[in-house]
C-alpha positions as CSV (number, residue, x, y, z in Angstrom):
1,M,47.9,102.6,18.1
2,A,50.5,105.7,18.2
3,Q,54.1,105.2,18.0
4,Q,56.2,107.2,20.7
5,D,59.9,107.5,20.7
6,S,60.6,108.5,24.2
7,N,64.0,110.8,22.8
8,A,61.9,112.6,20.4
9,L,59.4,113.2,23.1
10,A,62.2,115.0,25.4
11,D,63.6,116.7,22.2
12,Q,60.3,118.5,21.3
13,P,60.5,122.3,21.2
14,Q,58.7,123.7,23.8
15,L,56.6,127.0,24.2
16,F,54.8,127.8,27.5
17,G,56.2,124.8,29.2
18,H,54.4,122.6,26.5
19,P,55.3,121.4,23.5
20,I,54.3,123.3,20.4
21,G,52.5,120.6,18.9
22,L,50.1,121.1,21.4
23,Y,49.2,124.5,20.4
24,I,49.3,123.1,17.0
25,L,46.5,120.8,17.7
26,F,44.8,123.6,20.0
27,F,44.3,125.7,16.8
28,T,43.0,123.0,14.6
29,E,40.5,121.8,17.1
30,M,39.4,125.4,17.8
31,W,38.7,125.8,14.1
32,E,37.1,122.4,13.7
33,R,34.8,123.1,16.6
34,F,34.0,126.5,15.1
35,S,33.1,125.2,11.9
36,Y,31.0,122.2,13.5
37,Y,29.0,124.1,16.0
38,G,28.7,127.0,13.8
39,M,27.0,124.9,11.0
40,R,24.7,123.5,13.5
41,A,24.0,126.5,15.4
42,I,22.3,127.6,11.6
43,F,20.7,123.8,11.0
44,V,17.4,123.7,11.8
45,L,16.9,127.3,11.3
46,Y,17.8,127.3,7.5
47,L,15.5,124.1,7.3
48,T,12.5,125.7,8.9
49,A,13.0,129.2,7.2
50,T,10.4,130.1,4.9
51,T,11.3,129.9,0.9
52,V,10.7,133.2,0.5
53,G,11.8,136.5,1.3
54,E,15.5,138.0,1.7
55,N,17.1,135.1,3.3
56,P,14.7,132.3,2.2
57,G,15.2,128.9,3.7
58,L,13.9,125.2,2.6
59,G,10.3,125.4,4.7
60,W,10.6,122.3,6.3
61,A,8.1,121.5,9.3
62,N,9.8,121.5,12.5
63,G,9.5,118.1,13.0
64,D,11.3,117.3,10.1
65,A,14.1,119.2,10.4
66,L,14.7,118.5,14.2
67,A,14.4,114.5,12.9
68,L,17.3,115.3,10.3
69,Y,19.0,117.3,13.0
70,G,18.8,114.4,15.2
71,W,19.8,111.9,12.6
72,Y,23.1,113.9,11.7
73,T,24.3,114.2,15.3
74,M,24.0,110.6,15.7
75,F,25.7,109.6,12.6
76,V,28.4,112.3,13.5
77,Y,29.1,110.5,17.0
78,V,29.0,107.0,15.2
79,A,31.6,108.0,12.9
80,S,34.3,108.2,15.5
81,I,33.8,104.3,15.7
82,P,35.5,103.8,11.9
83,G,37.4,106.8,12.0
84,G,39.3,105.1,15.1
85,I,39.6,102.0,13.6
86,L,41.1,103.5,10.2
87,A,43.8,105.4,12.1
88,D,44.6,102.3,14.6
89,R,44.6,99.8,11.6
90,Y,45.7,101.5,8.6
91,L,47.2,105.3,8.5
92,G,47.8,106.4,12.0
93,Q,46.4,109.2,14.0
94,R,48.1,112.4,12.3
95,K,47.3,111.1,8.7
96,T,43.6,110.1,9.6
97,V,43.2,113.5,11.3
98,M,44.9,115.4,8.2
99,L,42.0,113.4,6.0
100,G,39.4,114.3,8.6
101,G,40.5,118.0,8.2
102,A,40.1,118.0,4.4
103,L,36.6,116.0,4.2
104,L,35.4,119.0,6.9
105,V,36.6,121.7,4.4
106,A,35.2,119.9,1.4
107,G,31.9,119.3,3.1
108,H,31.6,122.7,5.0
109,S,32.3,124.5,1.5
110,I,30.1,122.4,-0.6
111,L,27.2,123.5,1.9
112,A,27.7,127.2,1.0
113,I,26.2,126.2,-2.7
114,E,22.3,126.6,-3.1
115,A,21.2,123.2,-3.9
116,M,19.4,120.1,-2.4
117,W,22.6,117.8,-3.6
118,A,25.5,119.9,-1.9
119,W,23.1,120.3,1.5
120,Y,23.0,116.3,1.5
121,M,26.7,115.9,0.0
122,G,28.0,118.2,2.6
123,L,26.2,116.8,5.6
124,V,27.7,113.2,4.4
125,L,31.5,114.8,4.3
126,I,31.0,116.7,7.6
127,I,30.0,113.2,9.2
128,L,33.1,111.7,7.8
129,G,35.2,114.1,8.4
130,V,34.4,114.6,12.1
131,G,34.5,110.7,12.5
132,C,38.1,111.0,11.3
133,L,39.5,113.9,13.2
134,K,37.6,114.2,16.5
135,P,38.9,111.0,18.1
136,N,42.2,110.8,16.9
137,I,43.2,114.3,17.4
138,S,42.4,114.2,21.6
139,T,44.3,110.8,21.2
140,M,47.4,113.0,19.6
141,V,47.4,115.3,22.7
142,G,48.1,112.5,25.0
143,G,51.0,111.3,22.9
144,L,52.7,114.7,23.2
145,Y,53.7,113.6,26.7
146,G,55.9,110.5,28.0
147,K,54.3,108.2,30.6
148,G,54.1,109.9,33.9
149,D,54.7,113.5,32.9
150,K,53.1,115.5,35.1
151,R,52.1,118.1,32.5
152,R,49.9,116.0,30.6
153,D,46.4,116.9,32.6
154,M,47.1,120.6,31.8
155,G,48.0,119.9,28.4
156,F,44.6,118.7,28.0
157,Y,43.2,121.4,29.8
158,I,44.8,124.0,27.3
159,F,43.5,121.7,24.3
160,Y,39.8,122.0,25.7
161,M,39.9,125.8,26.0
162,G,40.3,125.8,22.5
163,I,37.3,123.4,22.0
164,N,35.4,126.0,24.4
165,L,36.6,128.9,22.9
166,G,35.9,127.6,19.0
167,A,32.0,126.4,20.1
168,A,31.5,129.4,21.7
169,A,32.5,132.1,18.9
170,S,30.7,129.9,16.3
171,A,27.4,130.4,17.8
172,L,27.7,134.1,17.6
173,I,29.7,134.5,15.0
174,V,28.2,132.0,11.8
175,G,24.6,132.4,13.6
176,Y,24.7,136.2,13.2
177,V,26.0,135.8,9.4
178,G,23.5,133.0,8.4
179,E,20.5,135.1,10.1
180,K,21.5,138.6,8.9
181,I,23.1,138.2,6.0
182,G,22.4,134.9,4.4
183,W,22.2,131.0,5.6
184,H,25.1,130.1,2.6
185,Y,27.1,132.8,4.0
186,G,27.2,131.5,7.4
187,F,27.8,127.7,6.1
188,G,30.7,129.2,3.8
189,L,32.0,131.2,6.8
190,A,32.3,127.7,8.9
191,G,33.9,126.5,5.7
192,I,36.7,129.2,5.8
193,G,37.1,128.6,9.7
194,M,37.9,124.7,8.7
195,A,40.3,125.8,6.3
196,L,42.4,128.0,8.5
197,G,42.2,125.0,11.0
198,Q,43.5,122.6,8.3
199,L,46.3,124.8,7.2
200,G,47.4,125.3,10.8
201,Y,47.7,121.5,11.1
202,V,49.4,121.0,7.6
203,Y,52.2,123.6,9.1
204,G,52.5,122.4,12.2
205,Q,53.6,118.9,10.7
206,K,57.0,119.2,11.7
207,Y,56.2,119.8,15.5
208,L,54.0,116.2,15.3
209,T,56.4,113.9,13.2
210,H,56.8,111.6,16.1
211,V,52.9,111.4,17.5
212,G,50.2,109.6,15.9
213,N,52.1,107.5,13.7
214,L,50.9,103.9,12.6
215,V,52.6,101.0,14.4
216,E,53.3,98.2,11.9
217,P,51.9,94.9,13.6
């Protein structure tokens, strides 16, 4: 559970009528979705691309590639359960999101390496990173607003705009780079996007000190 201080909530610096912390979380989630959906956009294409030519892939059969893609996406969503438990019982949401961002930066960056060990390790790190970050950052948005604050719904609306923006841009940008320049350049670009999101989150900690902290039993 996130510890909330009513005085801290009331004293938050504001921007356009909302806590500045909202825009920090918006920026972080936008780049997290950019990296996640960008990588997904070229996931199966990379696996099924021929092993020869200017932009070689792994030459997998479509069925095998789709099976791995299905397992990967399933584990991403299942990982939210231990990610939530880690936040509620041990670290708090704010620190768990920080850990998730670091794992995502590492995972997407490793995918830029042309080696099978890097491919599988990158997938595992991304699964763990999304599991830590995704469920907890959304909860932190709600924690920025006090009970009965009518701005909360609009705050979530703004936050989800970041999700949609990151997802839409990633498919176009990462997809283009991966197909036209090189698959691993596409994966690396996704890693750069997540690094930007992580840097923004680290910088914005001063606006989030009262949100997502662990409550001792």
